[in-house]
N, C-alpha and C positions, 0 to 999 in steps of 0.2 A: 591551445585547444579551447574552444568556447565551452564554459561550464554548463551551458544550456543543452549541450549535446550529450550529456552523460545520462545513463539510465536512471540514476537516483533523482536527478532533476525532473525528468519526465514523469516519474512515478509521483513525485511531490506535486507537480502541476495537475496531474490527473486527479489525485486525491483532493487537492484544493478546489478544483472545479466541481467535483461531486459534492463536496461539503458545502459549497456556496448555493446549491440548488435549494429552493424553498419547497420542501417536501409536503408542506401543508396544502399546496395548490395542486398536487399530483394525486392521481388515483391510486388505489391500493396496489395494483400490478406494477405501476411505475415506481412506487416507493420500494417495493420488494426488489425490483431491478437495481435501483440505486444502492440499496443495502447490500445486495449480493456483489455488485461491482466494487463497492468500497471494501468489503471483507476480502475479496480476492486480491485487490491491489495492496492491502495491508499485509497479506500473507506473502506476496511476492516481495514486498519491501523488506520484510524480515529475512527472507531467503537470500536477498542480495547484499545484506549487511555483512561486514567482516565478522569473523568468529568472535563470539563473546567469551568471557571467562568460563561461563557454564559449559559452552560447547567445548572449549579447550580442556576443561576438566574431564569431560566425558571421553574425549579422544585419548587423553593420557591414561585413563583407566583401562582402555581396551587392550 
């Protein structure tokens, strides 16, 4: 399977693309859109990661 077909790769590429945009040349509304999109993608990235030890500890205590 091609690693470029994985969700993690696509998230990474989307974040890289947003990060490479020169926000200084954009208007305030576009900067806000870029910021919102970046934040949302970072949140999705965290949700798609395997459980960390902190999550594992929380699950064990339940």
